[in-house]
C-alpha positions in Angstrom: 48.8 -18.6 69.1 51.6 -15.5 69.9 50.5 -12.2 71.1 50.9 -11.3 67.6 48.1 -13.4 66.4 45.7 -12.5 69.3 46.2 -9.1 68.2 45.1 -9.7 64.9 42.4 -11.8 66.0 41.0 -8.9 68.3 41.0 -6.5 65.4 38.7 -8.9 63.6 41.1 -10.8 61.2 40.0 -14.3 60.5 42.5 -17.3 60.0 40.0 -18.9 57.2 39.8 -15.6 55.2 42.4 -16.1 52.8 41.0 -19.9 51.7 37.1 -18.2 52.0 38.2 -15.6 49.5 39.8 -17.9 47.2 37.1 -20.1 47.0 34.6 -17.1 46.1 37.2 -16.2 43.1 36.9 -19.5 41.6 33.3 -19.8 42.0 32.7 -16.2 40.7 35.0 -17.0 37.6 33.5 -20.1 36.9 30.0 -18.8 37.6 30.7 -15.9 35.2 32.7 -17.9 32.6 29.6 -20.5 32.5 27.4 -18.0 30.5 30.3 -16.6 28.6 31.4 -19.8 27.6 27.8 -20.8 26.5 27.0 -17.3 24.6 30.7 -17.9 22.7 29.3 -21.7 22.4 26.3 -20.5 20.0 28.7 -19.1 17.8 27.6 -17.7 14.0 25.1 -20.7 13.9 23.4 -19.4 16.9 23.5 -15.6 15.8 22.0 -16.6 12.8 18.9 -18.9 14.2 18.1 -15.9 16.7 18.1 -13.6 13.5 15.7 -16.1 11.7 13.6 -16.1 14.8 13.4 -12.3 14.9 12.6 -11.8 11.2 10.5 -15.0 11.2 8.0 -13.7 13.9 8.3 -10.2 12.2 7.0 -11.5 8.9 4.7 -13.9 10.1 2.6 -11.1 12.6 2.8 -8.6 9.5 1.0 -10.6 7.1 -1.6 -11.9 9.4 -2.2 -8.4 10.3 -2.8 -7.5 7.2 -4.9 -10.4 5.9 -7.0 -9.7 9.3 -8.4 -6.4 7.9 -10.1 -8.3 5.5 -9.9 -5.2 3.0 -11.9 -6.6 -0.6 -12.0 -3.0 -2.1 -10.5 -2.1 -4.5 -9.7 -5.4 -6.7 -6.4 -4.1 -7.1 -5.8 -3.6 -3.4 -7.2 -6.7 -2.3 -4.8 -8.6 -4.8 -2.0 -7.0 -3.4 -2.7 -7.8 0.2 -3.5 -11.5 -0.4 -0.2 -12.2 -2.8 2.5 -10.1 -0.8 1.2 -11.3 2.4 1.1 -14.7 1.5 4.8 -14.3 0.1 5.8 -12.7 3.2 3.8 -15.4 5.4 5.8 -18.0 3.6 9.1 -16.6 4.1 8.2 -16.0 7.7 6.9 -19.7 8.1 10.4 -21.2 6.3 12.8 -18.8 8.5 11.1 -20.2 12.2 11.6 -23.6 10.6 15.3 -22.7 10.1 15.0 -21.7 13.7 13.7 -24.4 15.4 16.3 -26.9 13.5 19.2 -24.9 13.6 22.1 -27.0 14.9 21.6 -30.1 12.7 20.4 -29.5 9.5 22.9 -26.7 7.9 22.5 -28.6 4.2 18.5 -28.2 4.5 18.8 -24.8 6.1 20.8 -23.6 2.8 17.6 -25.2 0.7 15.2 -23.0 2.8 17.5 -20.0 2.3 17.4 -20.4 -1.4 13.5 -21.2 -1.3 13.1 -17.9 0.8 15.5 -15.8 -1.3 13.3 -16.9 -4.6 9.8 -16.0 -2.8 11.7 -12.6 -1.8 12.2 -11.9 -5.5 8.7 -12.4 -6.6 7.7 -10.3 -4.1 9.8 -7.6 -5.0 9.1 -8.0 -8.8 5.2 -8.1 -8.0 4.9 -5.1 -6.2 7.3 -3.1 -8.5 4.5 -3.1 -10.5 2.6 -1.0 -8.1 4.9 1.5 -6.7 3.9 4.7 -5.2 4.8 8.2 -6.4 6.4 9.4 -3.0 9.0 7.9 -0.7 8.5 7.7 3.3 9.5 11.2 5.2 10.6 9.4 8.3 11.3 5.6 9.3 8.2 5.2 10.9 6.4 5.7 7.7 8.3 2.9 6.3 6.8 0.6 8.1 3.5 2.1 7.7 3.4 1.2 4.1 3.6 -2.5 4.8 0.0 -2.1 6.2 -1.1 -0.1 3.7 -1.6 -2.0 0.5 1.9 -2.5 0.7 2.6 1.2 -1.1 6.0 1.2 -1.0 7.9 3.5 -3.6 11.4 2.3 -5.7 13.5 3.2 -2.6 11.4 2.1 0.2 10.9 -1.5 -2.0 14.6 -2.0 -2.4 15.3 -1.2 1.2 13.0 -3.6 2.5 13.9 -6.8 0.3 17.4 -6.1 1.4 16.6 -6.1 5.1 14.2 -9.0 4.6 16.7 -10.8 2.4 19.7 -10.9 5.3 19.3 -13.9 7.2 18.9 -16.1 3.9 21.9 -14.9 2.5 23.8 -15.3 5.6 22.3 -18.5 5.9 22.9 -19.7 1.8 26.5 -18.8 2.4 27.3 -20.5 5.5 29.0 -23.7 6.0 26.7 -26.4 6.5 27.2 -28.6 9.7 25.5 -32.2 10.0 23.3 -34.4 7.9 20.6 -33.5 5.4 17.0 -34.5 7.3 14.3 -35.5 4.8 11.9 -35.7 7.4 12.3 -32.0 8.4 12.4 -30.7 4.8 9.4 -32.7 3.9 7.8 -31.4 6.8 8.7 -28.1 6.0 7.5 -28.3 2.5 4.3 -29.5 4.0 3.6 -26.6 6.1 4.6 -24.2 3.2 2.0 -26.3 0.9 -0.6 -25.8 3.8 0.0 -22.0 3.9 -0.6 -21.6 0.6 -3.7 -23.4 0.0 -4.9 -21.5 3.0 -4.4 -18.4 1.4 -6.0 -19.8 -1.6 -9.1 -20.7 0.1 -9.2 -17.3 2.0 -8.8 -15.6 -1.6 -12.2 -17.4 -2.9 -13.9 -16.6 0.4 -13.1 -13.1 -0.1 -14.1 -13.0 -3.9 -17.5 -14.9 -3.0 -18.3 -12.2 -0.2 -17.3 -9.3 -2.9 -19.7 -11.2 -5.7 -22.3 -11.5 -3.0 -22.7 -7.6 -3.2 -22.6 -7.5 -6.8 -25.4 -4.5 -8.1 -25.0 -4.3 -11.5 -21.9 -4.8 -14.4 -21.2 -2.8 -17.1 -18.6 -4.3 -19.2 -15.9 -4.8 -17.1 -16.7 -2.2 -14.6 -18.9 -3.6 -11.3 -20.9 -1.6 -8.7 -21.3 -3.1 -5.4 -24.1 -2.5 -3.0 -22.8 -2.3 0.9 -25.9 -2.8 3.0 -26.2 -0.9 6.4 -25.8 -4.1 8.5 -22.7 -5.5 6.1 -19.3 -6.5 7.8 -17.5 -4.7 5.2 -19.5 -1.2 5.2 -17.4 -0.1 8.3 -14.3 -0.2 6.2 -14.7 2.8 4.7 -17.8 4.1 6.7 -19.5 3.3 3.6 -23.1 1.9 5.3 -24.5 5.2 5.5 -22.3 8.2 3.4 -21.1 5.5 0.7 -23.4 2.6 -0.1 -21.5 2.0 -3.0 -18.6 0.8 -4.2 -17.3 1.1 -8.5 -14.9 -1.0 -9.3 -12.9 -2.5 -12.4 -9.8 -4.9 -12.8 -8.9 -2.9 -15.5 -8.3 0.5 -13.5 -6.6 1.7 -10.6 -9.5 4.2 -9.6 -12.2 1.9 -7.7 -13.6 4.1 -5.0 -16.9 4.6 -2.9 -19.8 6.2 -4.2 -22.6 7.9 -2.6 -26.1 7.8 -3.1 -26.2 11.2 -5.0 -23.6 9.8 -7.1 -25.0 6.7 -8.3 -28.5 8.9 -9.1 -26.6 11.4 -11.3 -24.9 8.1 -13.1 -28.6 6.9 -13.8 -29.1 10.4 -14.9 -26.2 10.7 -17.2 -27.0 7.6 -18.6 -30.9 8.6 -19.8 -28.6 11.8 -21.5 -28.3 11.6 -25.1 -24.4 13.1 -26.1 -20.9 13.1 -27.0 -18.2 12.4 -24.9 -17.7 13.7 -21.5 -15.1 16.5 -19.9 -14.2 15.5 -16.4 -11.0 14.4 -14.5 -9.7 10.8 -15.3 -10.2 9.8 -11.4 -14.0 9.7 -12.3 -13.7 7.6 -15.7 -15.4 4.7 -14.0 -18.7 6.5 -13.3 -18.7 7.7 -16.9 -18.4 4.5 -18.7 -20.7 2.8 -16.2 -23.3 5.3 -17.4 -22.7 4.1 -21.1 -20.7 7.4 -21.7 -17.2 8.1 -23.1 -14.9 10.4 -20.9 -12.6 12.5 -22.9 -9.4 11.2 -21.0 -9.6 7.8 -18.7 -6.3 8.3 -17.2 -3.4 10.5 -16.6 -0.4 11.2 -18.9 3.3 10.4 -18.7 3.8 14.4 -18.1 1.7 13.9 -14.9 2.8 11.0 -13.8 3.6 12.1 -10.0 0.1 13.3 -9.5 -0.8 9.4 -9.8 -1.0 8.0 -6.1 0.1 4.5 -7.1 0.7 4.1 -11.2 0.5 0.6 -12.0 2.9 -0.4 -15.0 1.3 -3.8 -15.4 -1.7 -2.3 -16.6 -1.2 1.7 -16.9 -2.3 2.9 -20.4 -1.2 6.3 -20.4 -3.2 9.4 -22.6 -1.6 11.3 -25.1 0.1 14.5 -22.8 -1.6 16.8 -25.7 -5.1 15.0 -24.8 -4.4 15.7 -20.9 -3.1 19.0 -21.2 -6.0 20.1 -23.0 -8.4 18.6 -20.2 -6.2 20.2 -17.5 -6.6 23.6 -19.5 -10.4 23.3 -19.9 -10.9 23.5 -16.0 -8.0 25.3 -15.3 -8.3 28.4 -17.5 -10.7 31.5 -16.8 -11.6 31.8 -19.9 -15.1 30.0 -21.3 -14.7 30.9 -24.8 -11.2 28.8 -24.4 -13.1 25.7 -22.3 -16.2 25.5 -25.2 -13.1 25.8 -27.9 -11.5 22.6 -26.0 -14.8 20.7 -25.5 -15.6 21.7 -29.8 -12.0 20.0 -30.0 -13.0 16.8 -28.4 -16.8 16.6 -29.3 -17.7 16.6 -25.9 -20.9 18.1 -24.8 -21.2 17.3 -21.4 -19.3 18.2 -18.0 -19.2 15.9 -15.3 -18.2 17.3 -11.8 -17.7 15.6 -8.6 -18.5 18.3 -6.2 -17.0 16.4 -3.0 -13.0 16.4 -4.6 -13.1 19.1 -7.4 -11.7 21.7 -5.4 -8.9 19.5 -4.4 -8.3 18.3 -7.8 -8.5 21.8 -9.7 -4.7 22.4 -8.0 -3.8 19.4 -9.7 -5.2 20.2 -12.9 -4.0 23.6 -12.7 -0.6 22.4 -12.2 -1.1 19.9 -15.3 -2.4 22.9 -17.4 0.4 23.9 -20.1 -0.3 27.7 -18.9 0.6 27.4 -15.3 3.6 29.1 -14.5 4.4 28.7 -11.0 6.7 32.0 -10.7 3.6 33.8 -11.3 2.2 32.1 -8.5 2.5 33.2 -4.9 1.8 29.3 -3.7 3.6 30.3 0.1 0.4 32.3 0.6 -2.5 29.8 0.3 -5.2 32.4 0.6 -3.6 34.7 -1.8 -3.2 31.7 -4.5 -6.9 30.4 -3.9 -8.1 34.0 -4.7 -5.9 34.9 -7.6 -5.9 31.4 -9.1 -8.3 28.7 -8.1 -11.5 30.9 -7.4 -11.3 32.5 -11.2 -10.9 28.9 -13.0 -13.8 27.0 -14.7 -13.7 24.1 -12.9 -14.1 25.6 -9.6 -17.1 28.3 -11.3 -18.6 24.4 -12.7 -18.3 23.2 -9.0 -19.9 26.5 -7.7 -23.3 26.0 -10.0 -22.5 29.2 -12.0 -24.1 30.4 -14.9 -22.5 30.3 -17.9 -22.7 31.6 -21.5 -22.1 28.4 -23.7 -23.0 25.8 -21.1 -26.4 25.0 -19.2 -26.6 23.0 -16.2 -28.7 20.0 -16.1 -28.3 18.3 -13.2 -27.3 19.2 -9.8 -27.3 17.4 -6.3 -25.2 17.3 -3.3 -22.1 15.3 -5.0 -22.6 16.0 -8.6 -23.2 18.6 -11.1 -23.5 18.1 -15.0 -23.5 20.9 -17.5 -24.1 20.6 -21.3 -22.3 22.6 -24.0 -25.1 24.6 -25.4 -26.2 24.0 -29.3 
């Protein structure tokens, strides 16, 4: 070792540093490349498999969460929950099956992708019959609709369908790899059959529970009694405030009713009279009491006021008739209200006190006499004093005395008037 090397050694130089550094560079590159190559090696198939995993877990968990709520009222709500969850659960299970065998069964994956797309088309067509009137305001509401009877509008339903279809569309158009596995396909179909059968049994179980609560039938209208200790009582807080639920397979207005409302229905049933003037939300109570409401549903003209119109069975009332009923409650003229009652042969007026004040605004909006330009809508207090407080609907609900109408029944939840002879 010469003097120069001794000096460099004394200053901290290591003769093997270059060799060590070279080894570290080799090992580092090898270590990094190992994972890079692994990610690259996944390729499109690996990405697609991961996509199926994420979507499968999401759809299965969503469907199970909705089914776990066990909501059996109203009838159409339970049907929507069961059928929509059934379809999403099947798509989710199929996606998970694709993920767990995505390397060797490309042809089978394409078959399952077609099944998923067919099920998704059924999901879209089914829920398109039960669209809500309003769309979401922000992204969080988009997901909330899944858990609220799948309450999609056309835009949100289309968006959800397109998002869920992404993995299956990509799988269908991907190049098949490997051989078809008949055992795998058979196992997948078996799982789907078990899922469908289980949900069918679950639906029958809920229906039996519902039937065990039946308290009375009036044609296709049914009244269910919710016992205080019933597991379903907590669903609507019905055990004390709303011990009954009125429902019908031909209407969208199934809702809980109070003991006072049930009492009013019994009174109405005992009265002789013609047709009943009420807003269409309360047609079930009126029909269950053996009377005929002037209107049983909204008109096409006020369709936006319906929370969830159902095109499968909607039978809209004539625009003129709904406009007249709206005018009956929205007018400040008792003479006009009397003439409308006589026009339709109605001598009874049914007022649900709990909801009437909220509905008066809808009736005012639906009335042909309403002119938004003449209303101070931006000032709620002024609007209430000038427009709402003077209406016949508000005065009926307040239990006022009238020249042409007699109050014949009143309790905490219902007031009934009769047109004087």
